[in-house]
BAVO-660724 format. One line per 5 residues: their letters; for each residue y, x, z of N, C-alpha, C. Coordinates in steps of 0.05 Angstrom, whole numbers, plus 5000, padded with zeros to 4 digits. Atoms other than C-alpha are relative to their C-alpha. Layout:
BAVO-660724
a	Y:X:Z:Y:X:Z:Y:X:Z | ...
***
This chain:
BAVO-660724
mqenk	5016:4997:4974:1934:5705:6421:5019:4992:5026 | 4988:5011:4977:1994:5687:6464:5004:4975:4997 | 4995:5029:5001:2002:5620:6440:4975:4989:5011 | 5027:5009:4987:1926:5616:6459:4996:4993:5025 | 5001:4997:4977:1938:5635:6526:5017:4975:5015
siykk	4982:5019:4987:1997:5592:6538:4991:4967:4997 | 5011:5030:5006:1962:5526:6514:4980:4996:5018 | 5023:5004:4989:1896:5540:6547:5015:5006:5036 | 4994:5004:4977:1938:5553:6612:5014:4977:5012 | 4990:5029:4997:1976:5491:6609:4977:4980:5002
lftiv	5021:5013:5000:1911:5457:6599:4989:5002:5026 | 5012:4994:4971:1880:5485:6659:5018:4997:5027 | 4979:5005:4980:1942:5473:6701:4993:4968:5005 | 5005:5030:4994:1931:5395:6692:4965:5000:4999 | 5023:5005:5001:1854:5405:6684:4987:5001:5030
apiaf	5014:4993:4970:1836:5433:6753:5006:4984:5016 | 5002:5022:4976:1859:5383:6798:4984:4972:4992 | 5012:5017:5007:1833:5330:6754:4973:5000:4997 | 5034:4996:4998:1764:5359:6750:4994:5005:5030 | 5008:5006:4969:1764:5371:6824:4999:4977:5009
qylmm	4996:5026:4988:1785:5305:6836:4967:4978:4990 | 5022:5009:5014:1725:5281:6788:4972:5006:5015 | 5023:4985:4985:1675:5332:6827:4999:4985:5023 | 5004:5010:4976:1697:5304:6889:4990:4968:5004 | 5008:5029:4999:1687:5233:6872:4965:5002:4995
slvsa	5031:5003:4998:1613:5247:6848:4990:5010:5021 | 5015:4991:4977:1600:5286:6915:4992:4974:5015 | 5014:5021:4985:1604:5215:6947:4972:4990:4995 | 5028:5003:5014:1546:5192:6899:4977:5019:5016 | 5020:4988:4990:1511:5251:6921:4993:4998:5025
sdafm	5010:5004:4979:1515:5249:6989:4995:4971:5009 | 5017:5021:4999:1498:5177:6990:4970:5002:4996 | 5027:4999:5007:1437:5192:6952:4982:5020:5027 | 5010:4982:4985:1424:5256:6994:4991:4990:5031 | 5003:5012:4974:1434:5217:7063:4977:4974:5001
lgfld	5022:5019:5001:1400:5155:7044:4967:5009:4997 | 5028:4991:5009:1341:5193:7018:4983:5011:5027 | 5013:4996:4971:1326:5219:7091:4992:4973:5015 | 5003:5024:4984:1325:5143:7113:4975:4997:4986 | 5020:5005:5018:1272:5122:7055:5006:5002:4972
qdsls	5000:5003:5027:1264:5119:6981:5010:4977:4990 | 4987:5029:5005:1280:5046:6977:5027:4996:4999 | 4972:5004:4994:1349:5056:7004:5013:5017:4982 | 4985:4981:5019:1362:5112:6957:5005:4984:4968 | 5000:5014:5024:1343:5070:6897:5014:4974:5002
assla	4985:5026:4997:1376:5005:6921:5023:5008:4996 | 4970:4991:4999:1442:5039:6932:5005:5009:4969 | 4992:4991:5028:1437:5078:6862:5008:4973:4981 | 5002:5025:5011:1425:5004:6830:5025:4989:5004 | 4981:5016:4989:1474:4969:6871:5029:5018:4992
aqigf	4978:4983:5013:1526:5026:6850:5005:4996:4974 | 4991:5002:5027:1522:5006:6781:5021:4976:4996 | 4982:5019:4997:1567:4946:6798:5029:5013:5003 | 4974:4983:5004:1623:4999:6815:5004:5008:4981 | 4997:4982:5024:1606:5035:6756:5010:4983:4979
vyslf	4987:5021:5014:1620:4974:6716:5030:4990:5004 | 4968:5008:4993:1689:4957:6752:5012:5027:4992 | 4983:4973:5016:1710:5032:6734:4998:5001:4974 | 4994:4998:5030:1700:5018:6664:5022:4981:4992 | 4974:5019:5004:1755:4960:6663:5020:5021:5017
vnafm	4976:4986:4987:1801:5009:6713:5003:5023:4984 | 4997:4979:5024:1785:5065:6666:5017:4994:4973 | 4984:5004:5026:1811:5028:6606:5029:4998:5009 | 4972:5003:4997:1872:5008:6638:5013:5023:5006 | 4984:4973:4994:1887:5077:6666:4999:5012:4976
sgcnv	5001:4982:5025:1866:5106:6593:5028:4986:4981 | 4983:5011:5010:1918:5053:6563:5024:5008:5003 | 4974:4992:4983:1972:5072:6609:5007:5031:4993 | 4989:4973:5004:1965:5144:6593:5004:5007:4967 | 4992:4996:5026:1963:5136:6519:5035:4991:4993
laaqy	4969:5004:5009:2038:5104:6521:5012:5016:5021 | 4987:4986:4970:2052:5138:6590:5013:5028:4993 | 4995:4975:5010:2045:5208:6563:5022:5006:4983 | 4984:4988:5022:2083:5206:6501:5029:4983:5013 | 4975:5004:4995:2144:5165:6535:5010:5019:5026
wgkkd	4989:4984:4983:2146:5213:6592:5010:5029:4987 | 4984:4976:5011:2147:5271:6547:5023:4991:4980 | 4977:5012:5012:2203:5230:6513:5022:4995:5021 | 4984:5002:4982:2236:5232:6581:5011:4967:5005 | 4996:5029:4998:2232:5152:6584:4991:4993:5030
kntve	5011:5007:4979:2225:5139:6658:4996:4975:5007 | 5002:5025:4993:2240:5069:6660:4978:4986:4983 | 5023:5011:5018:2187:5050:6603:4976:5006:5015 | 5025:4989:4984:2138:5093:6648:4992:4978:5019 | 5002:5012:4980:2153:5050:6703:4987:4969:4994
eilam	5012:5028:5007:2140:4987:6665:4970:5001:4996 | 5029:4994:5010:2074:5015:6635:4984:4996:5027 | 5018:5007:4975:2047:5023:6711:5000:4978:5011 | 5006:5024:4996:2067:4956:6724:4979:4985:4987 | 5021:5011:5014:2023:4927:6673:4974:5011:5004
tmrys	5026:4987:4994:1970:4972:6686:4986:4990:5033 | 5007:5004:4974:1969:4949:6765:4990:4967:4997 | 5007:5028:4999:1971:4877:6749:4971:4996:4987 | 5025:5007:5011:1908:4882:6707:4975:5014:5018 | 5021:4983:4981:1870:4930:6754:4997:4985:5033
llvga	5002:5018:4976:1887:4883:6819:4987:4978:4994 | 5007:5028:5011:1867:4822:6778:4967:5006:5000 | 5029:4997:5004:1798:4848:6760:4990:5013:5026 | 5011:4988:4971:1788:4884:6828:4995:4976:5010 | 5003:5024:4983:1796:4817:6866:4973:4981:4980
vftla	5025:5018:5010:1740:4785:6813:4978:5015:5010 | 5021:4984:4995:1693:4844:6823:4994:4994:5039 | 5006:5003:4972:1702:4837:6902:4991:4966:5010 | 5007:5030:5001:1695:4756:6898:4968:5002:5001 | 5037:5003:5013:1622:4766:6859:4992:5015:5025
alivp	5015:4988:4985:1601:4818:6904:4998:4988:5032 | 4999:5018:4977:1614:4775:6967:4983:4971:4996 | 5012:5026:5006:1587:4712:6938:4975:5004:4991 | 5026:5003:5016:1527:4728:6896:4990:5031:4996 | 5006:4975:5000:1504:4796:6913:4965:5007:4992
eqimh	5027:5001:5006:1429:4785:6909:4998:4991:4971 | 4999:5009:5035:1444:4749:6839:5000:5025:4984 | 4986:4974:5015:1477:4813:6818:4973:5021:4999 | 5022:4978:4999:1418:4855:6841:4972:4994:4980 | 5029:5012:5013:1360:4814:6802:5012:5009:4974
iftnd	4993:4985:5027:1399:4841:6737:4985:5022:4996 | 5011:4967:5002:1374:4913:6752:4972:5006:5010 | 5025:5004:4995:1310:4897:6787:4981:4977:5003 | 5013:5027:4987:1253:4850:6805:4981:5007:5019 | 5014:4995:4978:1233:4885:6864:5014:4989:5024
pqlih	4990:5024:4979:1244:4838:6926:5013:5023:5023 | 4991:4980:4973:1258:4905:6981:5023:5010:4984 | 4977:4983:5010:1308:4938:6929:5025:4972:4992 | 4979:5020:5005:1344:4867:6917:5013:4992:5023 | 4994:5001:4975:1350:4860:6992:5022:5016:5008
lggvy	4981:4990:4997:1379:4924:7005:5026:5002:4985 | 4974:4997:5022:1426:4926:6945:5013:4974:5005 | 4977:5021:4995:1454:4860:6964:5008:5004:5028 | 4984:4991:4977:1471:4883:7035:5015:5020:4997 | 4982:4980:5005:1504:4943:7005:5025:4984:4989
lrtva	4981:5013:5015:1539:4900:6951:5027:4986:5022 | 4984:5017:4983:1567:4851:7008:5019:5019:5018 | 4982:4990:4982:1594:4900:7052:5019:5021:4989 | 4986:4986:5023:1623:4944:6996:5022:4987:4986 | 4984:5017:5018:1663:4886:6966:5027:5006:4995
lsyfl	4966:4995:4997:1734:4898:6989:5009:5029:4987 | 4992:4983:5010:1732:4967:6959:5010:4997:4973 | 4997:5002:5033:1733:4945:6887:5033:4988:4999 | 4978:5006:5003:1803:4912:6903:5021:5017:5010 | 4986:4981:4990:1832:4967:6940:5004:5024:4978
agfsq	5002:4976:5021:1806:5017:6887:5024:4990:4972 | 4979:5007:5024:1848:4977:6830:5029:5013:5005 | 4972:4994:4994:1911:4999:6868:5001:5031:5002 | 4997:4970:4996:1896:5069:6886:4994:5015:4966 | 5006:4984:5025:1863:5088:6814:5020:4995:4978
ayfgi	4978:5003:5016:1922:5058:6776:5022:5021:5007 | 4982:4978:4995:1969:5106:6815:4988:5025:4994 | 5011:4978:5013:1919:5158:6800:5006:5012:4977 | 4991:4993:5031:1929:5152:6733:5024:5009:4993 | 4972:4993:5010:2006:5153:6729:5009:5023:5013
mkvcd	4990:4981:4992:2008:5210:6771:4992:5024:4988 | 5009:4974:5021:1967:5253:6723:5024:5003:4978 | 4985:4998:5020:2015:5238:6670:5030:5013:5010 | 4977:4998:4999:2078:5247:6704:5006:5026:5025 | 5002:4970:4990:2059:5321:6727:4996:4998:5034
lagms	5011:4995:4969:2034:5299:6800:4965:5001:5005 | 5034:4999:4998:1955:5313:6781:4998:5015:5030 | 5006:4990:4974:1959:5361:6845:4998:4980:5019 | 4994:5019:4974:1982:5305:6891:4977:4976:4996 | 5020:5016:5002:1930:5255:6862:4974:5014:5008
sligs	5023:4987:4992:1878:5304:6869:4995:5007:5030 | 4996:4996:4969:1899:5320:6942:4988:4974:5012 | 5009:5018:4989:1892:5248:6962:4971:4994:4993 | 5028:5009:5010:1828:5233:6921:4978:5018:5019 | 5018:4987:4984:1795:5293:6955:4997:4998:5026
lavvl	4997:5001:4969:1818:5282:7026:4978:4970:4999 | 5018:5018:4999:1787:5210:7011:4968:5008:4999 | 5030:4995:5001:1720:5238:6994:4989:5012:5026 | 5011:4985:4973:1715:5283:7052:4996:4985:5023 | 5002:5023:4981:1732:5221:7096:4969:4982:4995
nilmn	5017:5014:5017:1683:5185:7055:4969:5006:5007 | 5029:4989:4989:1622:5236:7070:5001:5006:5028 | 5003:5005:4971:1641:5240:7139:4992:4976:5015 | 5009:5025:4994:1633:5166:7146:4976:4999:4996 | 5027:5003:5012:1576:5170:7110:4976:5007:5022
wllif	5017:4975:4981:1536:5222:7161:5005:4978:5029 | 4996:5016:4977:1569:5175:7220:4986:4976:5002 | 5011:5023:5000:1550:5111:7199:4972:4993:4992 | 5027:4996:5015:1485:5124:7158:4978:5004:5024 | 5018:4984:4980:1450:5161:7218:5008:4981:5028
gigpf	4993:5007:4971:1489:5131:7281:5009:5021:5013 | 4988:4980:4987:1521:5192:7299:5018:4995:5023 | 4980:5002:4975:1557:5192:7371:5005:4970:5009 | 4990:5024:4991:1592:5127:7391:4993:4974:4973 | 5007:5016:5024:1569:5096:7318:4975:4990:5000
fkmgi	5027:5010:5000:1515:5045:7312:4982:5013:4969 | 5022:4988:5023:1453:5067:7256:5007:4978:4984 | 5000:5022:5019:1474:5024:7197:4987:5001:4977 | 5009:4992:5023:1437:5058:7140:5012:4995:4976 | 4988:5004:5031:1448:5032:7068:5036:4986:5010
agaav	4981:5016:4995:1504:4986:7100:5025:5022:5007 | 4982:4980:4988:1540:5045:7132:5020:5017:4976 | 4992:4988:5026:1543:5080:7059:5033:4985:4988 | 4986:5016:5011:1578:5021:7038:5028:4999:5020 | 4976:4994:4983:1630:5019:7099:5012:5022:5001
atvia	4980:4970:4998:1652:5091:7095:5007:4999:4968 | 4980:5006:5023:1670:5069:7020:5025:4989:4997 | 4975:5016:4997:1715:5017:7043:5019:5017:5013 | 4981:4981:4985:1746:5065:7094:5018:5016:4984 | 4985:4975:5016:1756:5115:7041:5026:4989:4982
rafec	4981:5011:5015:1792:5065:6993:5025:4996:5014 | 4971:5007:4988:1841:5043:7043:5014:5025:5009 | 4987:4973:5002:1854:5115:7060:5021:5004:4981 | 4982:4998:5027:1877:5125:6992:5023:4986:4998 | 4976:5020:5007:1922:5067:6989:5016:5003:5016
lfila	4975:4995:4984:1959:5078:7053:5015:5029:4993 | 4984:4972:5005:1970:5155:7034:5020:4995:4972 | 4973:5003:5020:2000:5131:6965:5019:4985:5008 | 4974:5013:4993:2042:5086:6995:5022:5012:5017 | 4985:4981:4985:2067:5136:7044:5011:5018:4978
vimrg	4989:4977:5014:2080:5186:6984:5023:4980:4982 | 4975:5015:5012:2122:5125:6943:5024:4993:5015 | 4975:5007:4979:2164:5110:7009:5016:5020:5003 | 4991:4979:5003:2180:5185:7007:5016:5001:4976 | 4993:4989:5023:2203:5183:6939:4986:5017:4982
kcipl	5014:4974:5012:2151:5230:6914:4990:4993:4973 | 5016:5007:5023:2123:5183:6856:5017:4977:4992 | 4992:5021:5016:2139:5135:6804:5003:4978:5016 | 5003:5014:4986:2154:5074:6844:4989:4971:4986 | 5011:5024:5013:2117:5003:6830:5017:4980:5002
rvklm	4982:5027:5007:2170:4948:6808:4981:4979:5002 | 5014:5023:4998:2134:4890:6834:5005:4978:4985 | 4986:5024:5015:2173:4837:6800:4988:5003:4968 | 5010:4989:5020:2147:4876:6735:4974:4992:4994 | 5026:5004:5005:2078:4860:6745:4998:4968:5000
frtnd	5005:5031:5006:2089:4780:6741:5021:4997:4978 | 4985:5008:5024:2140:4785:6679:4999:5029:4989 | 4992:4972:5015:2152:4834:6627:5022:5001:4983 | 4970:4998:5015:2221:4856:6603:4997:5000:4973 | 5000:4991:5029:2200:4889:6537:4969:4988:4994
rslhk	5019:5014:5008:2153:4843:6500:4982:5021:4975 | 5016:4987:5020:2134:4893:6446:4987:5026:5012 | 5014:4981:4986:2120:4946:6498:4973:4989:5010 | 5021:5017:4994:2067:4894:6522:4979:5002:4987 | 5021:5001:5019:2041:4888:6457:4986:5026:4993
dygky	5015:4971:4999:2032:4960:6454:4983:5011:5019 | 5022:4996:4978:1993:4965:6516:4976:4983:4993 | 5025:5008:5012:1950:4916:6489:4984:5008:4975 | 5008:4998:5020:1943:4940:6429:4980:5031:4998 | 5012:4969:4996:1919:5012:6451:4976:4997:5022
tlpll	5014:5000:4981:1888:4985:6515:4970:4989:4994 | 5029:5012:5009:1837:4933:6483:4981:5012:4987 | 5022:4981:5012:1796:4980:6442:4993:5011:5019 | 5011:4980:4974:1790:5029:6504:4985:4982:5015 | 5016:5021:4979:1767:4968:6542:4974:4994:4987
fnqlg	5022:5005:5015:1719:4951:6488:4974:5023:5002 | 5013:4975:5000:1699:5019:6482:4984:5006:5026 | 5010:4990:4967:1690:5032:6559:4975:4976:5006 | 5020:5017:4996:1647:4966:6564:4978:5001:4983 | 5019:4997:5018:1609:4979:6504:4983:5021:5008
wgggv	5015:4970:4993:1589:5053:6524:4990:4992:5030 | 5004:5002:4970:1587:5034:6604:4973:4976:4999 | 5022:5022:5002:1542:4972:6587:4977:5014:4992 | 5022:4985:5006:1499:5014:6549:4986:5018:5024 | 5015:4975:4977:1489:5069:6601:4992:4978:5021
tmysv	5016:5019:4980:1479:5007:6654:4979:4992:4989 | 5022:5011:5007:1428:4983:6612:4977:5022:5003 | 5023:4981:4989:1391:5052:6625:4993:4994:5026 | 5011:5001:4975:1390:5039:6695:4982:4973:5005 | 5020:5027:5002:1360:4963:6681:4974:5009:4986
imghl	5030:4992:5006:1306:4997:6642:4986:5016:5017 | 5007:4981:4980:1294:5048:6690:4995:4980:5024 | 5008:5021:4975:1298:4996:6745:4976:4992:5002 | 5019:5010:5001:1240:4963:6719:4974:5015:4993 | 5022:4980:5009:1199:5023:6706:4988:5015:5030
gssav	5015:4994:4968:1185:5029:6787:5021:5018:5016 | 4981:4984:4978:1224:5061:6847:5002:5031:4990 | 4999:4969:5010:1204:5134:6826:5011:5006:4980 | 4980:4999:5021:1235:5128:6760:5029:4996:5013 | 4972:5008:4996:1295:5097:6790:5009:5025:5020
aansi	4993:4982:4982:1297:5152:6846:5012:5030:4983 | 4990:4976:5017:1294:5209:6797:5017:4999:4977 | 4979:5003:5020:1338:5184:6748:5033:4997:5015 | 4973:4997:4985:1393:5170:6801:5007:5027:5008 | 4995:4971:4997:1387:5241:6823:5013:5017:4978
asivr	4999:4990:5024:1385:5266:6757:5033:4996:4990 | 4974:5013:5010:1451:5228:6737:5026:5011:5019 | 4981:4991:4982:1488:5248:6799:5009:5031:4998 | 4994:4971:5004:1479:5322:6787:5015:5006:4972 | 4996:4997:5022:1499:5313:6712:5027:4990:5008
smias	4973:5008:4997:1565:5274:6735:5009:5027:5013 | 4988:4981:4988:1577:5331:6785:5009:5023:4984 | 4994:4975:5021:1574:5388:6733:5018:4986:4973 | 4987:5007:5021:1606:5342:6681:5031:4998:5009 | 4969:5002:4989:1671:5338:6725:5021:5014:4981
lcwgi	4986:4983:5016:1701:5395:6686:5004:4989:4967 | 4993:5011:5026:1692:5362:6619:5013:4974:4997 | 4985:5021:4996:1717:5298:6639:5031:5007:5006 | 4977:4990:4991:1776:5335:6672:5014:5009:4971 | 4981:4984:5030:1792:5373:6601:5006:4977:4984
aagvg	4994:5019:5023:1785:5307:6561:5032:4981:5011 | 4973:5016:4991:1839:5274:6607:5029:5022:4997 | 4976:4991:5007:1884:5334:6606:5005:5005:4973 | 4994:4994:5025:1877:5344:6529:5015:4977:4988 | 4992:5023:5008:1898:5270:6522:5034:5004:5013
iilgg	4968:4995:4994:1966:5283:6564:5011:5020:4989 | 4982:4985:5023:1983:5347:6529:5006:4991:4978 | 4992:5008:5029:1973:5325:6464:5017:4976:4993 | 4989:5022:4994:2003:5259:6485:5032:5006:4994 | 4971:4996:4995:2068:5293:6507:5008:5012:4977
mlgrn	4993:4987:5026:2065:5335:6442:5013:4982:4979 | 4998:5025:5018:2065:5276:6395:5030:4984:5005 | 4978:5013:4990:2114:5245:6440:5030:5008:4993 | 4973:4984:5013:2164:5299:6421:5001:5009:4973 | 5003:4999:5037:2145:5299:6340:4989:5028:5001
eieea	5014:4968:5004:2104:5371:6351:4975:4993:4986 | 5025:5005:5012:2058:5346:6302:4982:5029:4996 | 5021:4982:5011:2032:5412:6269:4990:5017:5027 | 5009:4978:4980:2028:5449:6339:4979:4981:5015 | 5018:5013:4988:1992:5387:6367:4971:5005:4983
kkagg	5027:5000:5012:1937:5394:6307:4987:5029:5004 | 5009:4976:4986:1930:5465:6326:4984:5000:5024 | 5009:5002:4969:1924:5453:6395:4970:4984:5000 | 5024:5019:5004:1868:5400:6378:4978:5014:4994 | 5019:4983:4999:1826:5449:6349:4991:5024:5017
kfvrl	5010:4986:4984:1826:5496:6400:4986:4986:5025 | 5009:5016:4976:1809:5438:6454:4972:4996:4987 | 5031:5001:5011:1745:5426:6404:4984:5024:5009 | 5006:4974:4996:1726:5498:6409:4989:4999:5023 | 5007:4992:4973:1731:5500:6481:4978:4981:5010
siwig	5019:5025:4986:1696:5431:6496:4968:5013:4997 | 5027:4991:5008:1630:5461:6460:4988:5025:5022 | 5009:4975:4980:1631:5528:6504:4996:4985:5024 | 5002:5010:4970:1644:5487:6567:4975:4981:5005 | 5025:5013:4997:1588:5444:6551:4979:5015:5004
igsgi	5018:4981:4997:1539:5500:6540:5002:5012:5032 | 5000:4990:4976:1561:5532:6601:4988:4977:5026 | 5014:5028:4982:1545:5466:6641:4980:4996:4999 | 5024:5003:5000:1486:5460:6614:4984:5020:5011 | 5017:4980:4985:1465:5529:6642:4999:4998:5029
vilav	4993:4999:4973:1493:5513:6708:4975:4975:5010 | 5025:5020:4985:1444:5446:6714:4967:5017:5003 | 5027:4986:4999:1383:5489:6691:4999:5019:5028 | 4997:4986:4979:1405:5539:6748:4995:4991:5026 | 5001:5016:4975:1410:5487:6801:4978:4985:5001
tplil	5019:5016:5003:1349:5454:6782:4977:5003:5019 | 5019:4997:4977:1299:5488:6830:5011:4999:5027 | 4990:5005:4967:1346:5483:6891:5000:4969:5007 | 5001:5031:4994:1355:5403:6873:4970:4996:5012 | 5029:5007:4999:1274:5397:6872:4992:5010:5028
nvitl	5012:4991:4972:1266:5435:6944:5021:4984:5018 | 4985:5008:4974:1324:5402:6978:4997:4963:5001 | 5000:5026:5001:1317:5325:6954:4968:4994:5008 | 5019:5007:4990:1267:5290:6989:4988:4978:4980 | 5013:5021:5016:1222:5250:6938:4969:5000:5002
ngkaq	5028:4996:4999:1147:5233:6930:4991:5012:4977 | 5004:4983:5017:1108:5271:6879:5000:4991:4971 | 4989:5014:5033:1120:5224:6817:5023:5002:4996 | 4968:4995:5003:1192:5225:6831:5005:5029:4993 | 4994:4971:4997:1192:5298:6838:4995:5007:4968
yylkf	5009:4991:5023:1154:5308:6772:5022:4987:4976 | 4986:5010:5018:1200:5260:6735:5025:5013:4996 | 4975:4987:4994:1260:5291:6763:5004:5031:4987 | 4997:4971:5015:1245:5362:6741:5003:4997:4969 | 4997:5001:5028:1243:5341:6667:5025:4985:4991
mmfma	4974:5019:5007:1306:5290:6673:5020:5026:5000 | 4982:4986:5003:1341:5349:6691:5003:5019:4980 | 5002:4985:5018:1321:5394:6637:5014:4978:4976 | 4984:5013:5016:1348:5334:6590:5026:4997:5003 | 4968:4999:4988:1416:5331:6632:5007:5023:4984
ayyii	4989:4975:5007:1424:5404:6614:5006:4997:4965 | 4991:4999:5029:1424:5391:6536:5016:4978:4993 | 4983:5019:5000:1454:5325:6545:5030:5005:4998 | 4972:4997:4995:1519:5347:6572:5013:5016:4978 | 4984:4991:5026:1533:5390:6510:5013:4989:4983
gnsln	4988:5019:5015:1542:5333:6470:5023:4984:5013 | 4986:5014:4979:1575:5297:6528:5028:5017:4998 | 4980:4987:4998:1621:5353:6530:5027:4995:4977 | 4986:5005:5021:1647:5354:6462:5011:4968:4990 | 4993:5028:5002:1648:5279:6453:5018:4988:5014
stvig	4978:5011:4981:1695:5266:6517:5021:5012:4991 | 4973:4993:5007:1742:5314:6495:5017:4986:4972 | 4991:5015:5027:1746:5282:6423:5013:4970:5002 | 5003:5034:4995:1737:5210:6439:5021:4991:5016 | 4983:5004:4973:1768:5207:6509:5025:5013:5000
gifpa	4979:4984:4994:1819:5256:6502:5021:5005:4968 | 4982:4996:5022:1849:5277:6430:5003:4974:4979 | 4991:5029:5017:1843:5207:6390:5014:4981:5013 | 4980:5019:4985:1877:5165:6446:5028:5013:5004 | 4970:4991:4998:1930:5213:6448:5020:4999:4981
ggdtr	4985:5010:5021:1957:5190:6381:4999:4974:4996 | 5000:5030:5003:1942:5119:6394:4977:4991:4986 | 5025:5006:5020:1870:5123:6353:4981:4995:5020 | 5019:5016:4983:1831:5078:6403:4981:4986:4991 | 5016:5017:5012:1795:5037:6356:4972:5012:4992
fgmic	5019:4989:5010:1748:5087:6326:4976:5007:5021 | 5017:4993:4975:1718:5110:6391:4985:4978:5012 | 5019:5032:4993:1699:5031:6407:4983:4999:4985 | 5028:5008:5022:1663:5021:6344:4980:5021:5000 | 5018:4979:4999:1630:5090:6350:4976:5003:5028
divtl	5018:5008:4972:1603:5080:6420:4985:4973:4997 | 5021:5025:5000:1581:5010:6412:4981:5002:4986 | 5028:4999:5020:1543:5022:6349:4985:5018:5005 | 5020:4977:4989:1510:5083:6376:4985:4991:5020 | 5018:5017:4978:1488:5048:6441:4985:4982:4994
wcvvv	5009:5025:5003:1477:4976:6423:4982:5000:4976 | 5015:5004:5025:1446:4984:6352:4982:5025:4999 | 5020:4980:5010:1411:5050:6361:4979:5005:5027 | 5007:4981:4971:1395:5081:6435:4991:4978:5016 | 5011:5022:4981:1387:5016:6476:4978:4986:4988
pmgmi	5025:5012:5007:1340:4976:6433:4975:5016:4996 | 5018:4983:4998:1303:5039:6424:4987:5008:5025 | 5007:4996:4971:1294:5051:6496:4988:4976:5013 | 5010:5025:4996:1280:4976:6506:4972:4997:4990 | 5029:5006:5016:1221:4975:6452:4981:5025:5011
aafwl	5030:4977:4981:1188:5041:6487:4997:4993:5025 | 5009:5013:4973:1193:5013:6552:4989:4980:5001 | 5006:5028:5000:1177:4944:6546:4976:4993:4981 | 5020:5014:5021:1135:4933:6480:4984:5024:4997 | 5022:4982:5005:1101:5004:6466:4990:5009:5026
klpvl	5010:4988:4971:1094:5020:6543:5000:5028:5000 | 5006:4977:4993:1108:5092:6534:5008:5010:5029 | 5002:4986:4974:1108:5142:6592:5030:4999:5007 | 4979:4999:4993:1171:5144:6634:5021:5025:4989 | 4985:4972:5010:1191:5214:6610:5010:4991:4968
avafi	4997:5003:5031:1186:5191:6535:5029:4983:5002 | 4975:5021:4995:1234:5129:6554:5026:5019:5004 | 4982:4983:4992:1279:5179:6589:5018:5014:4980 | 4997:4985:5022:1279:5224:6529:5017:4984:4980 | 4987:5014:5021:1301:5168:6482:5032:4993:5007
ltlde	4971:5010:4990:1363:5145:6528:5018:5027:5002 | 4984:4977:5000:1392:5218:6521:5006:5008:4970 | 4988:4996:5029:1404:5214:6443:5025:4990:4994 | 4972:5006:5008:1469:5180:6442:5024:5017:4994 | 4981:4981:5001:1512:5236:6448:4998:5012:4968
fvkip	5004:4984:5026:1479:5272:6389:5002:4985:4976 | 4996:5016:5018:1473:5213:6346:5024:4993:4987 | 4968:5007:5012:1548:5202:6337:5017:5026:4994 | 4980:4977:5008:1574:5276:6330:5007:5007:4975 | 4994:4994:5027:1571:5281:6258:5021:4981:4991
vvykh	4980:5021:5007:1612:5216:6249:5024:5007:5018 | 4971:4999:4985:1663:5234:6301:5014:5028:4993 | 4990:4979:5007:1671:5303:6277:5015:4996:4970 | 4989:5009:5028:1685:5276:6205:5026:4984:5005 | 4972:5016:5001:1737:5224:6231:5017:5017:5016
ymkyk	4983:4979:4984:1769:5282:6276:5018:5012:4975 | 4997:4986:5021:1778:5319:6210:5026:4985:4982 | 4981:5012:5019:1820:5262:6178:5024:4999:5014 | 4975:4991:4988:1875:5278:6226:5021:4971:5005 | 4992:5024:5005:1892:5200:6233:5012:4999:5025
wlkni	4995:5004:4970:1901:5212:6311:5029:5015:4999 | 4977:4980:4996:1967:5256:6297:5026:4979:4993 | 4978:5015:5005:2018:5203:6308:5017:4995:5021 | 4988:5011:4986:2079:5186:6346:5004:4971:5006 | 5001:5035:5001:2071:5117:6378:5024:4990:5017
tr	4986:5015:4979:2137:5108:6419:5019:4992:4982 | 4979:5009:5016:2191:5066:6396:5028:5009:5004
***
């Protein structure tokens, strides 16, 4: 019993700030939707679709961060600080490079990008305005997110949470001022939400630089961004990061296809799906925090060769994730009446939203379990390939084709299509659990 308390205490010491940071980040999307919803439903729908570009970009950054965490957690457990600095430099190199690509794309071809998600001319125009304005935030996020990742590994999860949370508060405040034109500010509408995001990302970067200059965090060795001292380490980083990247792109691309499918079913479907997704993301913050914390804890154990202890801890984390998922589903059901009363939508969108919230309530149970196992336990020991195969096959061979057939060929009702798009987490649970019980993830991957 004492051992259980100790491992859970350690988990929640790491999880609490990470989950809080995820929650605060999801509040930005919630504030965008809530405030733009007061302007008009088209602004809400357009910002939701345009935000999918930021989501796709986050898939790259999350893969780089996860690859960083797989290696850095074990080397940090081994107390090898120099290697951790090299891992940070590699992560930063790729994060900034991809950030620059997304920034240029959003600046140069925003309307063409919006055509992927919708054929509505008004949504394309408004989404193009948002993308062109928010473009710089992608490059800035490349720097800040790479540092947030290394902070969590190096026992500075509280610091990353503080910086990220202050940036969110600033983002929400600037949303209010710029969207509605409060005080001396011009009323900018959807462009105001984009400007607020850029300001928040710049604030994160400046705060992180201040922390580095005061010696409170792992320094960034700029020269290591352009050359690698340890080629075997670079090979290891690629070995564990590439499957995570393909996994993120496969999973995230599938999720983005959900928005593409809904985007062609009308503004009401887009608006309802946007609100349901935002609420689900907010409630799922604890699930994602647990997955991140589990990966860090088990990675440290495996780096110290505590194999049997890691095996026992993994079982505890799996059981905990199921209970967290059930609790999260109950919370979603509890807040549904409040959401329906607060959000301003037309009658059809309100009707869709009520049932989509119910779908979100059971979806999150499977999401909690799979996030912990695929996103936390497996990568802790370098097992990043299985999650990639599992997610890609589930989404691209089963759920996305079924959703497209239902929407565009069978012409099923919107809610029937939405139900089909919530099946992915439950389709893969049996395979995921069977792979977990093989314990191939119990490995020390340090050199």
